Structure formats: C-alpha cells, structure tokens
N, C-alpha and C positions, 0 to 999 in steps of 0.2 A: 504494499500500499504506499504510494508515494505521498499522500497528503498526510504529513505529520508522522510518518513512520518509515522513511527511507533509510536504510543503513547501507553505506558504501565506503569505499576507500578512495584515496586520492588517485591511485592508478585507475581504478574502474571509473571514476568521474571524468578523468582525462580521456578515456575511450569515449565516453558519452560526448564530451566536447567535440572531439574529432568527428564523430557521427553527425553532430548538428553542423559543424563547419562545412563538412563535405556533402551535406544534404542527403546523407544515408537514411535517417529517420524520418525527415520531413522534407518537403520541397522547398525551394528557395522562397517562393511565393508565400507559403504557409508560414515560413520563419519570419518573413517581413511583416506579415500580418501579426503575428505573435509579438513582435517587437515594436508594434505601433501603439502609441498611447491610447488607452481607451477611457480610463478613469484617472483624474487628478487626485493625488494623495495630499490633502491639505496640511497634515502634520509632518510631512517629509518635504523639505524645500527641493525645488526644481524636479520633483519626481512624480511619475504617473505609473499607472499599471497597465500592462498589456495583457495577453493571455499567458498567465503563469510567470510573468517576468515583471520586475520593477524596471523602468526606464528613467535614468537620470540625465537631464539635459542641463547641466551647470554651466554657466558662462565661463568661458575661457578653457573649457575641457571638451573633448569629443563625447559623443553620447555613450553612456556606460549602460550596460544591461546586466542586472544582477538579481540574485534571489538568496533569501536567507532562510534558516530553519533551525529548529531545536526540538529535541525529543529525549526524554529520559536522561537528562543530564549532558547530553551532546549538543553541539552547536556548529553550524555551517555558515560560511559566507562565500558566495561564488560571484566574483566580479568579472566582467568581460567588457573588453573594448573591442567589438567585432571588426571595425575598420582598421585597427592596428594589430589584430591577430594576438591580442594579449587577454590571457586568462590568469586570475589569481584566486586561490583558495585559501580559507582558513577552516581548519577542522580542529575542534577542541573537545575535550571530554569534561569541560566545564561549561555551565550556561550562565555564569555570573560575570561574563566579559562583555565590554561595549564593542561589539564587532563593527558597528558603523563608524565609531571614532577611529578604530584601527584601519578601516577601509580609507577613510579620509587621509590618514598619514601615508598609506601605501600610494594613493592617488597622488599626493604632493611629491613623493619621491620620484614616481613615474614622470610627472611633469618636469621636475627639476632636472632629471637625467635626459630629457628631451624625447622620451618614448611617447609622450602624448602631444 
C-alpha cells in the first residue's frame, strides 16, 4: 500500500526514479499532467499539488517536484529537479526531524554550486 505504508530502500527508490525519467512506468504526457499544479497549498510558500506530487515554484530556482512521507517512525523526502536531472533523498528512521528545512539547505547548496 503506497498511501502511508510504502517501505523501500534508496536503491529501489532510484530504480523507481529511473523508470519515471525514462517513461517506463507512465508516458511523458501523463508525467507532465501529474507535475502540473492542480491545487494551491496555502500553508507552504510557492507550492501547489499535482497528481501525487508537490510542485514548488520558488523565485530564483527551477521548478522542484517533491514528495514526503512518514510511517511508523520512518521519514522520507524525495526532491527532484527534473530539468536538471537531479534527485535527492532523505531516508530517516526518526520522524522528529524537519525535512523541509533540510531540503531548503540542500537547495541552497545546489544553487551555490551552480547546479540549479
């Protein structure tokens, strides 16, 4: 069950990412539709929700597609910059960390290093 109960490893998640990038799982058109903002998320700046993905359109940054999750003490953050072919993941066996703050720090490093 993927809704609130997905257990995976970094290696398996990377296989999933490659399948998404290569349009093995879904077509390019369906992926574009899923990554198109549908609902504005008022309490998360610059963020909307598509079909299963958050879409962040922060000024000065390329569009980021991301998803979060937690279950039974585990926590994940999957941040993707599709146009730059960048994926970063946080997997934790604690659910008391601020993954969004950590993601902002990673984004700042990526920008500083010229990758975004």
